[in-house]
Backbone as XML, in Angstrom:
<?xml version="1.0"?>
<chain id="A" units="angstrom">
  <residue number="1" name="MET">
    <atom name="N" x="134.027" y="105.753" z="23.170"/>
    <atom name="CA" x="133.143" y="106.889" z="23.063"/>
    <atom name="C" x="131.806" y="106.514" z="23.707"/>
  </residue>
  <residue number="2" name="ARG">
    <atom name="N" x="131.387" y="107.307" z="24.660"/>
    <atom name="CA" x="130.126" y="107.019" z="25.351"/>
    <atom name="C" x="129.139" y="108.135" z="25.079"/>
  </residue>
  <residue number="3" name="LEU">
    <atom name="N" x="128.148" y="107.855" z="24.281"/>
    <atom name="CA" x="127.147" y="108.850" z="23.923"/>
    <atom name="C" x="125.835" y="108.637" z="24.668"/>
  </residue>
  <residue number="4" name="SER">
    <atom name="N" x="125.844" y="107.697" z="25.599"/>
    <atom name="CA" x="124.615" y="107.409" z="26.339"/>
    <atom name="C" x="124.157" y="108.620" z="27.143"/>
  </residue>
  <residue number="5" name="PHE">
    <atom name="N" x="125.095" y="109.483" z="27.572"/>
    <atom name="CA" x="124.731" y="110.690" z="28.308"/>
    <atom name="C" x="123.854" y="111.601" z="27.442"/>
  </residue>
  <residue number="6" name="ILE">
    <atom name="N" x="124.222" y="111.751" z="26.179"/>
    <atom name="CA" x="123.451" y="112.608" z="25.269"/>
    <atom name="C" x="122.071" y="112.017" z="25.013"/>
  </residue>
  <residue number="7" name="VAL">
    <atom name="N" x="122.018" y="110.711" z="24.805"/>
    <atom name="CA" x="120.722" y="110.056" z="24.589"/>
    <atom name="C" x="119.845" y="110.227" z="25.830"/>
  </residue>
  <residue number="8" name="HIS">
    <atom name="N" x="120.445" y="110.103" z="26.998"/>
    <atom name="CA" x="119.698" y="110.292" z="28.244"/>
    <atom name="C" x="119.156" y="111.725" z="28.337"/>
  </residue>
  <residue number="9" name="LYS">
    <atom name="N" x="119.976" y="112.709" z="27.983"/>
    <atom name="CA" x="119.529" y="114.110" z="27.997"/>
    <atom name="C" x="118.361" y="114.309" z="27.032"/>
  </residue>
  <residue number="10" name="PHE">
    <atom name="N" x="118.442" y="113.702" z="25.858"/>
    <atom name="CA" x="117.341" y="113.790" z="24.898"/>
    <atom name="C" x="116.083" y="113.143" z="25.460"/>
  </residue>
  <residue number="11" name="TRP">
    <atom name="N" x="116.239" y="112.046" z="26.192"/>
    <atom name="CA" x="115.092" y="111.334" z="26.751"/>
    <atom name="C" x="114.459" y="112.139" z="27.889"/>
  </residue>
  <residue number="12" name="VAL">
    <atom name="N" x="115.289" y="112.767" z="28.721"/>
    <atom name="CA" x="114.785" y="113.544" z="29.861"/>
    <atom name="C" x="114.057" y="114.798" z="29.381"/>
  </residue>
  <residue number="13" name="ASP">
    <atom name="N" x="114.654" y="115.503" z="28.435"/>
    <atom name="CA" x="114.064" y="116.736" z="27.906"/>
    <atom name="C" x="113.590" y="116.475" z="26.487"/>
  </residue>
  <residue number="14" name="HIS">
    <atom name="N" x="112.314" y="116.122" z="26.340"/>
    <atom name="CA" x="111.779" y="115.726" z="25.027"/>
    <atom name="C" x="111.781" y="116.864" z="24.016"/>
  </residue>
  <residue number="15" name="SER">
    <atom name="N" x="111.892" y="118.100" z="24.468"/>
    <atom name="CA" x="111.943" y="119.221" z="23.525"/>
    <atom name="C" x="113.351" y="119.417" z="22.958"/>
  </residue>
  <residue number="16" name="LEU">
    <atom name="N" x="114.363" y="118.893" z="23.619"/>
    <atom name="CA" x="115.754" y="119.076" z="23.184"/>
    <atom name="C" x="116.026" y="118.496" z="21.798"/>
  </residue>
  <residue number="17" name="PRO">
    <atom name="N" x="115.584" y="117.273" z="21.487"/>
    <atom name="CA" x="115.846" y="116.759" z="20.126"/>
    <atom name="C" x="115.230" y="117.650" z="19.049"/>
  </residue>
  <residue number="18" name="GLU">
    <atom name="N" x="114.057" y="118.184" z="19.311"/>
    <atom name="CA" x="113.381" y="119.022" z="18.323"/>
    <atom name="C" x="114.076" y="120.375" z="18.174"/>
  </residue>
  <residue number="19" name="LYS">
    <atom name="N" x="114.487" y="120.946" z="19.302"/>
    <atom name="CA" x="115.066" y="122.292" z="19.278"/>
    <atom name="C" x="116.532" y="122.299" z="18.848"/>
  </residue>
  <residue number="20" name="ARG">
    <atom name="N" x="117.352" y="121.438" z="19.444"/>
    <atom name="CA" x="118.793" y="121.493" z="19.233"/>
    <atom name="C" x="119.398" y="120.167" z="18.797"/>
  </residue>
  <residue number="21" name="GLY">
    <atom name="N" x="118.567" y="119.146" z="18.647"/>
    <atom name="CA" x="119.080" y="117.809" z="18.374"/>
    <atom name="C" x="119.894" y="117.693" z="17.110"/>
  </residue>
  <residue number="22" name="ALA">
    <atom name="N" x="119.395" y="118.280" z="16.015"/>
    <atom name="CA" x="120.113" y="118.184" z="14.741"/>
    <atom name="C" x="121.480" y="118.845" z="14.833"/>
  </residue>
  <residue number="23" name="LEU">
    <atom name="N" x="121.536" y="119.990" z="15.489"/>
    <atom name="CA" x="122.810" y="120.691" z="15.648"/>
    <atom name="C" x="123.790" y="119.875" z="16.493"/>
  </residue>
  <residue number="24" name="ILE">
    <atom name="N" x="123.298" y="119.291" z="17.573"/>
    <atom name="CA" x="124.154" y="118.488" z="18.457"/>
    <atom name="C" x="124.716" y="117.283" z="17.713"/>
  </residue>
  <residue number="25" name="ILE">
    <atom name="N" x="123.855" y="116.552" z="17.023"/>
    <atom name="CA" x="124.296" y="115.362" z="16.293"/>
    <atom name="C" x="125.249" y="115.758" z="15.165"/>
  </residue>
  <residue number="26" name="HIS">
    <atom name="N" x="124.934" y="116.827" z="14.451"/>
    <atom name="CA" x="125.786" y="117.276" z="13.354"/>
    <atom name="C" x="127.180" y="117.644" z="13.858"/>
  </residue>
  <residue number="27" name="ARG">
    <atom name="N" x="127.250" y="118.358" z="14.955"/>
    <atom name="CA" x="128.560" y="118.752" z="15.503"/>
    <atom name="C" x="129.339" y="117.550" z="16.016"/>
  </residue>
  <residue number="28" name="LEU">
    <atom name="N" x="128.637" y="116.599" z="16.618"/>
    <atom name="CA" x="129.314" y="115.377" z="17.052"/>
    <atom name="C" x="129.933" y="114.654" z="15.855"/>
  </residue>
  <residue number="29" name="CYS">
    <atom name="N" x="129.183" y="114.600" z="14.758"/>
    <atom name="CA" x="129.675" y="113.919" z="13.563"/>
    <atom name="C" x="130.874" y="114.640" z="12.963"/>
  </residue>
  <residue number="30" name="ILE">
    <atom name="N" x="130.914" y="115.954" z="13.105"/>
    <atom name="CA" x="132.062" y="116.713" z="12.600"/>
    <atom name="C" x="133.273" y="116.489" z="13.500"/>
  </residue>
  <residue number="31" name="LEU">
    <atom name="N" x="133.064" y="116.569" z="14.809"/>
    <atom name="CA" x="134.177" y="116.453" z="15.755"/>
    <atom name="C" x="134.707" y="115.032" z="15.869"/>
  </residue>
  <residue number="32" name="LEU">
    <atom name="N" x="133.799" y="114.075" z="15.819"/>
    <atom name="CA" x="134.171" y="112.665" z="15.935"/>
    <atom name="C" x="133.906" y="112.006" z="14.591"/>
  </residue>
  <residue number="33" name="ASP">
    <atom name="N" x="134.276" y="110.806" z="14.426"/>
    <atom name="CA" x="133.986" y="110.073" z="13.194"/>
    <atom name="C" x="132.482" y="109.822" z="13.111"/>
  </residue>
  <residue number="34" name="ALA">
    <atom name="N" x="131.843" y="110.315" z="12.055"/>
    <atom name="CA" x="130.388" y="110.223" z="11.917"/>
    <atom name="C" x="129.901" y="108.776" z="11.968"/>
  </residue>
  <residue number="35" name="GLU">
    <atom name="N" x="130.620" y="107.881" z="11.335"/>
    <atom name="CA" x="130.205" y="106.473" z="11.327"/>
    <atom name="C" x="130.205" y="105.895" z="12.739"/>
  </residue>
  <residue number="36" name="ARG">
    <atom name="N" x="131.232" y="106.222" z="13.517"/>
    <atom name="CA" x="131.291" y="105.737" z="14.907"/>
    <atom name="C" x="130.157" y="106.317" z="15.747"/>
  </residue>
  <residue number="37" name="VAL">
    <atom name="N" x="129.842" y="107.597" z="15.518"/>
    <atom name="CA" x="128.751" y="108.242" z="16.254"/>
    <atom name="C" x="127.440" y="107.522" z="15.956"/>
  </residue>
  <residue number="38" name="TYR">
    <atom name="N" x="127.151" y="107.299" z="14.674"/>
    <atom name="CA" x="125.902" y="106.635" z="14.301"/>
    <atom name="C" x="125.842" y="105.198" z="14.808"/>
  </residue>
  <residue number="39" name="LEU">
    <atom name="N" x="126.957" y="104.494" z="14.740"/>
    <atom name="CA" x="126.965" y="103.112" z="15.229"/>
    <atom name="C" x="126.705" y="103.048" z="16.729"/>
  </residue>
  <residue number="40" name="GLU">
    <atom name="N" x="127.365" y="103.916" z="17.486"/>
    <atom name="CA" x="127.161" y="103.893" z="18.934"/>
    <atom name="C" x="125.746" y="104.316" z="19.306"/>
  </residue>
  <residue number="41" name="LEU">
    <atom name="N" x="125.255" y="105.370" z="18.669"/>
    <atom name="CA" x="123.895" y="105.813" z="18.972"/>
    <atom name="C" x="122.865" y="104.755" z="18.588"/>
  </residue>
  <residue number="42" name="SER">
    <atom name="N" x="123.083" y="104.078" z="17.473"/>
    <atom name="CA" x="122.137" y="103.021" z="17.076"/>
    <atom name="C" x="122.196" y="101.843" z="18.032"/>
  </residue>
  <residue number="43" name="THR">
    <atom name="N" x="123.375" y="101.538" z="18.548"/>
    <atom name="CA" x="123.519" y="100.462" z="19.531"/>
    <atom name="C" x="122.767" y="100.813" z="20.813"/>
  </residue>
  <residue number="44" name="ILE">
    <atom name="N" x="122.879" y="102.063" z="21.237"/>
    <atom name="CA" x="122.170" y="102.515" z="22.440"/>
    <atom name="C" x="120.665" y="102.423" z="22.225"/>
  </residue>
  <residue number="45" name="LEU">
    <atom name="N" x="120.192" y="102.886" z="21.063"/>
    <atom name="CA" x="118.752" y="102.910" z="20.800"/>
    <atom name="C" x="118.174" y="101.522" z="20.517"/>
  </residue>
  <residue number="46" name="GLU">
    <atom name="N" x="119.023" y="100.588" z="20.157"/>
    <atom name="CA" x="118.558" y="99.232" z="19.857"/>
    <atom name="C" x="117.868" y="98.607" z="21.073"/>
  </residue>
  <residue number="47" name="GLY">
    <atom name="N" x="118.352" y="98.934" z="22.263"/>
    <atom name="CA" x="117.757" y="98.385" z="23.471"/>
    <atom name="C" x="116.713" y="99.290" z="24.107"/>
  </residue>
  <residue number="48" name="GLU">
    <atom name="N" x="116.345" y="100.373" z="23.438"/>
    <atom name="CA" x="115.392" y="101.334" z="23.992"/>
    <atom name="C" x="113.987" y="100.738" z="24.033"/>
  </residue>
  <residue number="49" name="ALA">
    <atom name="N" x="113.374" y="100.791" z="25.203"/>
    <atom name="CA" x="112.020" y="100.251" z="25.372"/>
    <atom name="C" x="110.951" y="101.222" z="24.875"/>
  </residue>
  <residue number="50" name="ASP">
    <atom name="N" x="111.221" y="102.516" z="24.968"/>
    <atom name="CA" x="110.275" y="103.538" z="24.523"/>
    <atom name="C" x="110.415" y="103.701" z="23.012"/>
  </residue>
  <residue number="51" name="LEU">
    <atom name="N" x="109.547" y="103.026" z="22.266"/>
    <atom name="CA" x="109.663" y="103.015" z="20.812"/>
    <atom name="C" x="109.357" y="104.368" z="20.183"/>
  </residue>
  <residue number="52" name="ASP">
    <atom name="N" x="108.505" y="105.161" z="20.832"/>
    <atom name="CA" x="108.238" y="106.501" z="20.309"/>
    <atom name="C" x="109.495" y="107.362" z="20.391"/>
  </residue>
  <residue number="53" name="PHE">
    <atom name="N" x="110.200" y="107.284" z="21.512"/>
    <atom name="CA" x="111.449" y="108.023" z="21.661"/>
    <atom name="C" x="112.485" y="107.533" z="20.651"/>
  </residue>
  <residue number="54" name="ALA">
    <atom name="N" x="112.600" y="106.233" z="20.496"/>
    <atom name="CA" x="113.553" y="105.681" z="19.531"/>
    <atom name="C" x="113.221" y="106.151" z="18.116"/>
  </residue>
  <residue number="55" name="SER">
    <atom name="N" x="111.939" y="106.210" z="17.799"/>
    <atom name="CA" x="111.510" y="106.678" z="16.482"/>
    <atom name="C" x="111.891" y="108.137" z="16.263"/>
  </residue>
  <residue number="56" name="ILE">
    <atom name="N" x="111.702" y="108.963" z="17.275"/>
    <atom name="CA" x="112.082" y="110.374" z="17.190"/>
    <atom name="C" x="113.587" y="110.510" z="16.954"/>
  </residue>
  <residue number="57" name="MET">
    <atom name="N" x="114.357" y="109.711" z="17.670"/>
    <atom name="CA" x="115.815" y="109.771" z="17.533"/>
    <atom name="C" x="116.255" y="109.312" z="16.136"/>
  </residue>
  <residue number="58" name="VAL">
    <atom name="N" x="115.655" y="108.258" z="15.619"/>
    <atom name="CA" x="116.002" y="107.774" z="14.281"/>
    <atom name="C" x="115.643" y="108.831" z="13.241"/>
  </residue>
  <residue number="59" name="GLN">
    <atom name="N" x="114.497" y="109.491" z="13.409"/>
    <atom name="CA" x="114.124" y="110.570" z="12.497"/>
    <atom name="C" x="115.143" y="111.701" z="12.545"/>
  </residue>
  <residue number="60" name="LEU">
    <atom name="N" x="115.614" y="112.009" z="13.740"/>
    <atom name="CA" x="116.621" y="113.049" z="13.917"/>
    <atom name="C" x="117.919" y="112.671" z="13.203"/>
  </residue>
  <residue number="61" name="PHE">
    <atom name="N" x="118.380" y="111.436" z="13.401"/>
    <atom name="CA" x="119.619" y="110.980" z="12.756"/>
    <atom name="C" x="119.473" y="111.004" z="11.241"/>
  </residue>
  <residue number="62" name="THR">
    <atom name="N" x="118.311" y="110.583" z="10.761"/>
    <atom name="CA" x="118.075" y="110.539" z="9.325"/>
    <atom name="C" x="118.067" y="111.951" z="8.745"/>
  </residue>
  <residue number="63" name="LYS">
    <atom name="N" x="117.433" y="112.878" z="9.458"/>
    <atom name="CA" x="117.400" y="114.271" z="8.995"/>
    <atom name="C" x="118.816" y="114.840" z="8.894"/>
  </residue>
  <residue number="64" name="VAL">
    <atom name="N" x="119.625" y="114.594" z="9.892"/>
    <atom name="CA" x="121.006" y="115.088" z="9.879"/>
    <atom name="C" x="121.774" y="114.443" z="8.739"/>
  </residue>
  <residue number="65" name="LYS">
    <atom name="N" x="121.593" y="113.166" z="8.545"/>
    <atom name="CA" x="122.341" y="112.438" z="7.510"/>
    <atom name="C" x="121.895" y="112.850" z="6.110"/>
  </residue>
  <residue number="66" name="ILE">
    <atom name="N" x="120.611" y="113.095" z="5.914"/>
    <atom name="CA" x="120.115" y="113.500" z="4.598"/>
    <atom name="C" x="120.660" y="114.874" z="4.225"/>
  </residue>
  <residue number="67" name="VAL">
    <atom name="N" x="120.702" y="115.770" z="5.191"/>
    <atom name="CA" x="121.185" y="117.124" z="4.925"/>
    <atom name="C" x="122.697" y="117.135" z="4.705"/>
  </residue>
  <residue number="68" name="ASP">
    <atom name="N" x="123.396" y="116.182" z="5.302"/>
    <atom name="CA" x="124.841" y="116.081" z="5.130"/>
    <atom name="C" x="125.154" y="115.806" z="3.666"/>
  </residue>
  <residue number="69" name="SER">
    <atom name="N" x="126.188" y="116.429" z="3.148"/>
    <atom name="CA" x="126.486" y="116.306" z="1.714"/>
    <atom name="C" x="127.547" y="115.260" z="1.398"/>
  </residue>
  <residue number="70" name="SER">
    <atom name="N" x="127.873" y="114.423" z="2.343"/>
    <atom name="CA" x="128.923" y="113.432" z="2.076"/>
    <atom name="C" x="128.429" y="112.346" z="1.120"/>
  </residue>
  <residue number="71" name="PRO">
    <atom name="N" x="129.354" y="111.659" z="0.380"/>
    <atom name="CA" x="128.960" y="110.597" z="-0.582"/>
    <atom name="C" x="128.287" y="109.404" z="0.081"/>
  </residue>
  <residue number="72" name="LYS">
    <atom name="N" x="128.434" y="109.274" z="1.403"/>
    <atom name="CA" x="127.832" y="108.137" z="2.094"/>
    <atom name="C" x="126.311" y="108.248" z="2.189"/>
  </residue>
  <residue number="73" name="VAL">
    <atom name="N" x="125.741" y="109.401" z="1.805"/>
    <atom name="CA" x="124.294" y="109.593" z="1.860"/>
    <atom name="C" x="123.588" y="108.559" z="0.995"/>
  </residue>
  <residue number="74" name="TYR">
    <atom name="N" x="124.118" y="108.309" z="-0.190"/>
    <atom name="CA" x="123.486" y="107.333" z="-1.080"/>
    <atom name="C" x="123.556" y="105.927" z="-0.502"/>
  </residue>
  <residue number="75" name="GLN">
    <atom name="N" x="124.679" y="105.592" z="0.127"/>
    <atom name="CA" x="124.809" y="104.295" z="0.783"/>
    <atom name="C" x="123.779" y="104.168" z="1.895"/>
  </residue>
  <residue number="76" name="HIS">
    <atom name="N" x="123.629" y="105.234" z="2.673"/>
    <atom name="CA" x="122.670" y="105.233" z="3.775"/>
    <atom name="C" x="121.246" y="105.096" z="3.244"/>
  </residue>
  <residue number="77" name="ALA">
    <atom name="N" x="120.931" y="105.837" z="2.187"/>
    <atom name="CA" x="119.594" y="105.762" z="1.594"/>
    <atom name="C" x="119.300" y="104.353" z="1.095"/>
  </residue>
  <residue number="78" name="SER">
    <atom name="N" x="120.291" y="103.731" z="0.485"/>
    <atom name="CA" x="120.121" y="102.366" z="0.009"/>
    <atom name="C" x="119.851" y="101.406" z="1.169"/>
  </residue>
  <residue number="79" name="SER">
    <atom name="N" x="120.593" y="101.585" z="2.254"/>
    <atom name="CA" x="120.398" y="100.736" z="3.438"/>
    <atom name="C" x="119.010" y="100.927" z="4.036"/>
  </residue>
  <residue number="80" name="VAL">
    <atom name="N" x="118.554" y="102.183" z="4.074"/>
    <atom name="CA" x="117.224" y="102.476" z="4.623"/>
    <atom name="C" x="116.156" y="101.801" z="3.780"/>
  </residue>
  <residue number="81" name="ILE">
    <atom name="N" x="116.272" y="101.926" z="2.471"/>
    <atom name="CA" x="115.267" y="101.325" z="1.579"/>
    <atom name="C" x="115.255" y="99.808" z="1.723"/>
  </residue>
  <residue number="82" name="GLN">
    <atom name="N" x="116.435" y="99.197" z="1.812"/>
    <atom name="CA" x="116.492" y="97.747" z="1.976"/>
    <atom name="C" x="115.920" y="97.315" z="3.320"/>
  </residue>
  <residue number="83" name="SER">
    <atom name="N" x="116.096" y="98.141" z="4.352"/>
    <atom name="CA" x="115.562" y="97.776" z="5.667"/>
    <atom name="C" x="114.043" y="97.886" z="5.721"/>
  </residue>
  <residue number="84" name="LEU">
    <atom name="N" x="113.450" y="98.681" z="4.821"/>
    <atom name="CA" x="111.991" y="98.805" z="4.791"/>
    <atom name="C" x="111.324" y="97.473" z="4.477"/>
  </residue>
  <residue number="85" name="VAL">
    <atom name="N" x="112.006" y="96.646" z="3.715"/>
    <atom name="CA" x="111.470" y="95.339" z="3.348"/>
    <atom name="C" x="111.293" y="94.460" z="4.584"/>
  </residue>
  <residue number="86" name="GLU">
    <atom name="N" x="112.167" y="94.655" z="5.581"/>
    <atom name="CA" x="112.163" y="93.812" z="6.768"/>
    <atom name="C" x="111.163" y="94.276" z="7.831"/>
  </residue>
  <residue number="87" name="GLU">
    <atom name="N" x="110.565" y="95.453" z="7.654"/>
    <atom name="CA" x="109.675" y="96.022" z="8.657"/>
    <atom name="C" x="108.265" y="95.437" z="8.568"/>
  </residue>
  <residue number="88" name="ASP">
    <atom name="N" x="107.605" y="95.408" z="9.725"/>
    <atom name="CA" x="106.183" y="95.071" z="9.759"/>
    <atom name="C" x="105.411" y="96.297" z="9.291"/>
  </residue>
  <residue number="89" name="ILE">
    <atom name="N" x="104.511" y="96.096" z="8.363"/>
    <atom name="CA" x="103.751" y="97.216" z="7.827"/>
    <atom name="C" x="102.519" y="97.427" z="8.712"/>
  </residue>
  <residue number="90" name="ASN">
    <atom name="N" x="102.434" y="98.622" z="9.316"/>
    <atom name="CA" x="101.269" y="99.000" z="10.088"/>
    <atom name="C" x="100.980" y="100.471" z="9.804"/>
  </residue>
  <residue number="91" name="VAL">
    <atom name="N" x="99.939" y="101.015" z="10.425"/>
    <atom name="CA" x="99.522" y="102.388" z="10.150"/>
    <atom name="C" x="100.615" y="103.386" z="10.512"/>
  </residue>
  <residue number="92" name="LYS">
    <atom name="N" x="101.237" y="103.189" z="11.670"/>
    <atom name="CA" x="102.276" y="104.119" z="12.110"/>
    <atom name="C" x="103.445" y="104.117" z="11.129"/>
  </residue>
  <residue number="93" name="PHE">
    <atom name="N" x="103.813" y="102.947" z="10.653"/>
    <atom name="CA" x="104.885" y="102.828" z="9.671"/>
    <atom name="C" x="104.517" y="103.552" z="8.384"/>
  </residue>
  <residue number="94" name="LEU">
    <atom name="N" x="103.287" y="103.382" z="7.914"/>
    <atom name="CA" x="102.854" y="104.027" z="6.672"/>
    <atom name="C" x="102.824" y="105.544" z="6.811"/>
  </residue>
  <residue number="95" name="VAL">
    <atom name="N" x="102.452" y="106.053" z="7.987"/>
    <atom name="CA" x="102.464" y="107.497" z="8.227"/>
    <atom name="C" x="103.890" y="108.034" z="8.136"/>
  </residue>
  <residue number="96" name="GLN">
    <atom name="N" x="104.840" y="107.315" z="8.767"/>
    <atom name="CA" x="106.240" y="107.738" z="8.716"/>
    <atom name="C" x="106.780" y="107.670" z="7.282"/>
  </residue>
  <residue number="97" name="LEU">
    <atom name="N" x="106.406" y="106.649" z="6.553"/>
    <atom name="CA" x="106.837" y="106.513" z="5.161"/>
    <atom name="C" x="106.274" y="107.656" z="4.318"/>
  </residue>
  <residue number="98" name="ASN">
    <atom name="N" x="105.037" y="108.033" z="4.582"/>
    <atom name="CA" x="104.421" y="109.155" z="3.886"/>
    <atom name="C" x="105.177" y="110.451" z="4.162"/>
  </residue>
  <residue number="99" name="LYS">
    <atom name="N" x="105.602" y="110.663" z="5.409"/>
    <atom name="CA" x="106.383" y="111.847" z="5.755"/>
    <atom name="C" x="107.701" y="111.863" z="4.990"/>
  </residue>
  <residue number="100" name="LEU">
    <atom name="N" x="108.348" y="110.712" z="4.905"/>
    <atom name="CA" x="109.611" y="110.616" z="4.176"/>
    <atom name="C" x="109.412" y="110.942" z="2.700"/>
  </residue>
  <residue number="101" name="ILE">
    <atom name="N" x="108.371" y="110.407" z="2.116"/>
    <atom name="CA" x="108.101" y="110.657" z="0.698"/>
    <atom name="C" x="107.821" y="112.137" z="0.459"/>
  </residue>
  <residue number="102" name="ARG">
    <atom name="N" x="107.031" y="112.760" z="1.341"/>
    <atom name="CA" x="106.761" y="114.194" z="1.186"/>
    <atom name="C" x="108.041" y="115.008" z="1.325"/>
  </residue>
  <residue number="103" name="LEU">
    <atom name="N" x="108.926" y="114.591" z="2.219"/>
    <atom name="CA" x="110.207" y="115.280" z="2.375"/>
    <atom name="C" x="111.031" y="115.163" z="1.100"/>
  </residue>
  <residue number="104" name="LEU">
    <atom name="N" x="111.062" y="113.982" z="0.516"/>
    <atom name="CA" x="111.830" y="113.774" z="-0.713"/>
    <atom name="C" x="111.238" y="114.511" z="-1.906"/>
  </residue>
  <residue number="105" name="GLU">
    <atom name="N" x="109.960" y="114.875" z="-1.821"/>
    <atom name="CA" x="109.321" y="115.612" z="-2.911"/>
    <atom name="C" x="109.533" y="117.116" z="-2.811"/>
  </residue>
  <residue number="106" name="THR">
    <atom name="N" x="110.187" y="117.589" z="-1.758"/>
    <atom name="CA" x="110.445" y="119.017" z="-1.613"/>
    <atom name="C" x="111.507" y="119.462" z="-2.615"/>
  </residue>
  <residue number="107" name="PRO">
    <atom name="N" x="111.536" y="120.744" z="-2.938"/>
    <atom name="CA" x="112.478" y="121.241" z="-3.940"/>
    <atom name="C" x="113.951" y="120.971" z="-3.616"/>
  </residue>
  <residue number="108" name="ILE">
    <atom name="N" x="114.305" y="120.910" z="-2.364"/>
    <atom name="CA" x="115.708" y="120.706" z="-2.018"/>
    <atom name="C" x="116.236" y="119.352" z="-2.505"/>
  </residue>
  <residue number="109" name="PHE">
    <atom name="N" x="115.332" y="118.396" z="-2.725"/>
    <atom name="CA" x="115.758" y="117.062" z="-3.166"/>
    <atom name="C" x="115.496" y="116.829" z="-4.652"/>
  </residue>
  <residue number="110" name="SER">
    <atom name="N" x="115.281" y="117.899" z="-5.416"/>
    <atom name="CA" x="115.026" y="117.737" z="-6.856"/>
    <atom name="C" x="116.214" y="117.077" z="-7.546"/>
  </residue>
  <residue number="111" name="TYR">
    <atom name="N" x="117.437" y="117.420" z="-7.132"/>
    <atom name="CA" x="118.623" y="116.792" z="-7.735"/>
    <atom name="C" x="118.620" y="115.288" z="-7.524"/>
  </residue>
  <residue number="112" name="LEU">
    <atom name="N" x="118.119" y="114.849" z="-6.391"/>
    <atom name="CA" x="118.077" y="113.415" z="-6.086"/>
    <atom name="C" x="117.045" y="112.716" z="-6.985"/>
  </residue>
  <residue number="113" name="ARG">
    <atom name="N" x="115.908" y="113.349" z="-7.181"/>
    <atom name="CA" x="114.872" y="112.750" z="-8.014"/>
    <atom name="C" x="115.290" y="112.680" z="-9.475"/>
  </residue>
  <residue number="114" name="LEU">
    <atom name="N" x="116.152" y="113.583" z="-9.911"/>
    <atom name="CA" x="116.603" y="113.594" z="-11.310"/>
    <atom name="C" x="117.611" y="112.498" z="-11.605"/>
  </residue>
  <residue number="115" name="GLN">
    <atom name="N" x="118.200" y="111.913" z="-10.579"/>
    <atom name="CA" x="119.212" y="110.889" z="-10.830"/>
    <atom name="C" x="118.604" y="109.530" z="-11.031"/>
  </residue>
</chain>
């Protein structure tokens, strides 16, 4: 499975991830094995030199995965939290963490906070 074409399209047209990115990734995960899609896309982004673009793509993947109702969401959330320990803490990181916390405080995630 070669998803580098899609990543390239997202890189060329920076408005595409914002406008249609979640739908594209979600449909790919439905049509193909979601785990394989995420692994390949993460492998492609691992070598990405443009860290802002990589950050946008990771946010997109996370948004799609959070909205997905599969049981693997909790596993993914656990992995994300554990990976935060390994990150260098800087202002940009804290801003992104603040966005995540505000997202988790929205009413749609009340069930998650109750657990």
